[in-house]
C-alpha positions in Angstrom: 22.2 49.9 -52.9 18.6 51.3 -52.1 16.1 48.3 -52.2 14.2 49.8 -55.4 17.2 48.9 -57.4 16.9 45.2 -56.5 13.6 44.6 -57.9 11.7 45.1 -61.2 9.6 43.7 -64.1 10.6 42.5 -67.6 7.2 43.5 -69.6 8.9 42.3 -73.0 10.5 39.2 -73.9 9.9 36.3 -71.7 7.8 38.5 -69.0 8.7 38.0 -65.6 9.6 39.7 -62.3 13.6 40.0 -61.6 15.3 40.8 -58.1 18.6 41.3 -57.3 19.5 39.4 -54.5 22.7 39.3 -52.1 24.9 36.4 -50.7 28.3 35.7 -49.8 29.4 36.5 -53.2 30.5 34.6 -56.1 33.0 32.0 -55.2 35.4 32.4 -58.8 35.9 35.9 -58.9 39.0 35.8 -61.5 36.8 36.9 -64.3 39.2 39.7 -65.9 35.9 41.9 -66.8 33.6 41.4 -63.8 33.2 43.8 -60.7 29.5 42.4 -59.5 31.4 40.3 -56.8 31.6 43.2 -55.0 27.9 43.1 -53.9 28.3 40.8 -51.1 28.3 39.8 -47.2 29.2 37.5 -45.1 26.9 37.8 -42.6 24.1 35.3 -43.4 21.6 36.9 -41.0 22.1 40.6 -42.8 21.3 39.1 -46.5 18.5 37.3 -45.6 16.9 40.4 -43.6 17.9 42.5 -47.0 16.8 39.2 -49.4 13.2 39.0 -47.7 12.6 42.9 -47.8 13.4 42.3 -51.4 11.4 39.1 -52.0 8.6 40.7 -50.7 7.8 42.9 -53.2 7.0 40.0 -55.8 3.4 40.3 -56.8 3.3 37.1 -59.2 2.2 39.4 -62.0 3.3 37.0 -64.5 3.9 33.8 -62.3 7.5 33.5 -63.5 10.9 34.7 -61.2 14.4 35.5 -62.0 16.5 35.7 -59.1 20.4 37.3 -59.8 22.7 37.9 -57.0 26.1 39.3 -58.6 27.1 35.4 -58.3 25.6 31.8 -58.1 22.5 30.6 -56.9 24.5 28.4 -54.5 26.1 31.7 -53.0 22.9 32.4 -51.1 21.9 31.1 -47.7 19.6 28.3 -46.9 16.6 31.1 -45.4 16.8 33.0 -48.6 16.2 30.1 -50.3 13.3 29.0 -48.5 11.9 32.1 -48.8 12.1 32.0 -52.3 10.0 29.2 -52.5 7.7 30.7 -50.1 7.4 33.4 -52.1 6.7 31.5 -55.5 4.2 29.3 -53.4 2.5 32.4 -52.0 2.3 34.1 -55.4 1.6 31.2 -57.7 5.0 31.2 -59.8 5.3 28.2 -61.6 9.0 29.1 -63.4 11.9 30.3 -61.8 15.3 31.8 -63.6 18.6 32.1 -61.4 22.4 32.0 -62.5 25.4 30.0 -61.9 28.8 29.7 -62.4 30.5 26.4 -63.8 32.1 25.2 -61.0 28.7 24.7 -59.7 26.9 22.6 -62.4 26.9 19.6 -60.0 24.7 20.7 -57.4 21.9 22.2 -60.0 20.3 18.8 -60.1 19.3 19.1 -56.3 18.1 22.4 -56.6 15.8 21.5 -59.4 14.4 19.0 -57.5 13.9 21.1 -54.5 11.7 23.3 -56.4 10.2 21.1 -58.7 8.8 18.7 -55.6 7.2 22.0 -55.0 5.7 22.0 -58.1 8.2 25.1 -59.3 10.1 24.5 -63.1 13.8 25.8 -62.9 16.0 27.4 -65.6 19.4 27.8 -65.1 21.5 30.4 -66.8 25.3 30.4 -67.1 28.0 33.5 -68.2 29.7 31.7 -71.3 30.7 35.7 -72.7 31.8 33.6 -75.4 32.3 30.0 -77.1 35.4 30.8 -78.6 37.6 28.7 -76.1 40.8 30.2 -76.0 39.9 33.7 -75.9 37.0 32.9 -73.3 39.6 31.0 -70.6 43.3 32.8 -71.4 41.8 36.5 -71.6 38.5 36.4 -69.8 39.4 33.8 -66.9 35.8 32.5 -67.2 37.0 29.1 -65.5 35.0 26.8 -67.9 36.9 24.1 -69.0 35.5 22.9 -71.8 34.8 23.9 -75.3 32.2 22.2 -76.5 28.9 24.1 -76.1 27.1 20.4 -75.6 28.5 20.0 -72.6 27.1 23.4 -71.2 24.1 22.6 -72.4 24.1 19.4 -70.0 23.7 21.5 -67.1 22.1 24.6 -68.2 19.3 26.0 -70.0 20.0 29.7 -70.8 23.6 31.4 -71.6 24.8 34.9 -71.2 26.8 36.5 -73.8 29.0 39.5 -73.5 29.9 42.0 -76.4 32.1 45.0 -77.0 35.0 43.5 -75.6 38.7 44.3 -77.2 39.3 41.5 -80.2 36.0 40.5 -81.2 34.9 40.9 -84.4 31.2 40.6 -86.6 32.2 37.3 -87.1 32.7 36.3 -83.3 29.8 37.8 -82.1 27.5 36.4 -85.0 29.1 32.9 -84.4 28.3 33.2 -80.6 25.0 34.3 -81.3 24.1 31.2 -83.4 25.8 29.0 -81.4 23.9 29.8 -78.3 20.6 30.0 -80.3 21.5 26.4 -81.6 22.2 24.5 -77.8 20.2 26.8 -75.8 16.7 28.0 -74.9 17.1 31.6 -74.6 20.5 33.6 -74.6 20.9 37.1 -73.2 23.5 39.5 -74.5 25.0 41.7 -72.4 26.7 44.7 -74.0 29.9 45.4 -71.8 29.9 48.9 -69.6 32.9 49.9 -68.0 33.8 49.2 -64.3 36.6 48.4 -62.1 38.2 45.7 -63.5 41.3 45.7 -66.1 39.4 44.9 -69.4 37.7 47.8 -70.8 34.8 47.7 -73.4 36.0 48.5 -77.3 33.6 51.2 -77.9 34.3 49.8 -81.8 32.9 46.4 -81.2 29.9 48.1 -79.8 29.6 50.0 -82.8 29.4 46.8 -84.9 27.3 45.2 -82.7 24.6 48.1 -82.7 25.1 48.4 -86.2 25.0 45.2 -87.4 23.6 42.6 -85.1 20.9 44.3 -82.6 18.8 44.9 -85.9 19.0 41.3 -86.7 18.3 39.8 -83.4 16.2 42.3 -81.7 12.8 41.2 -82.4 13.9 37.5 -81.7 11.8 36.3 -78.8 14.6 33.9 -77.5 17.2 36.7 -77.1 17.5 39.3 -74.6 19.6 42.3 -75.4 20.9 44.7 -72.7 22.6 47.6 -74.2 23.3 48.6 -71.0 23.5 46.6 -67.9 20.6 48.6 -65.8 18.2 47.5 -69.0 16.6 45.0 -66.8 16.0 47.8 -64.2 18.0 46.3 -61.0 22.1 46.9 -60.0 23.7 50.2 -60.0 26.4 51.8 -62.2 30.0 50.6 -61.5 31.9 53.7 -62.1 
C-alpha cells in the first residue's frame, strides 16, 4: 500500500486528520466479514519505520487526530505509540481517536491515562457492527460477549456499525442507529464492500439504507456515513 493511501483529512463532520498505521495484526481475526487484518507485519522495526513516515505527514490542521490500524490500538508497537504522542504534542493535537476490539477493553484506561498526562483526550471506538446480539455473535463472529449496549459504553465512546449484510432490514438498521445514538457520543456507519471473506454484501439491503436511512441521518453531526470503505481517504480496495 502506498504511503499516500495512509494519510488523509476529514473536512466535514468532526473535522480531523486520519492515519492508517500498521501493527502486528488484529488478535481476534475471527470476524466472517472482515479482511482488514491482512494489513499487518510481525516485524516491529519495519512497522515503526512505516508508521513514522505516515505520522510525519500530520500537520495539526484541526487539532484532532484519528489513528486506525486494521486492528486495535494495542496492536501497535511501543515506539509507534511514543511517536504518536510526540507528534500530538508537536502539532498541538488535543484529541486522539482510535479503535479497539472488545477483547482489549481492560487496557483502555491505561492508554487514556498515558495520553491524559500529556494533555491529550482519548476517544475510543469499537466496531460493534450491530446491537443484535444473536446475529452479531452467531453469524458475524464479533467476539463481544454482552447483549447490553450500556456495558459496551462503559469502555467506548463511539461505535462503528456495518450495514448491507444479508439478513438486515430497515427496522434492524434503524434500531442500530438509534441505539448507537442513545448510548454513544458518535456512530460511524460503514456500508459493506465486497472482500475476500465468506459473507458478501446484499445489494437489496444497501438500497434500503440508501433510499430510506441515508437521507434521515446524513446531516446528523454525530453520524459519519461511509458509502464506500475508502470515503475517509485511507486504505485500498480488498478485491
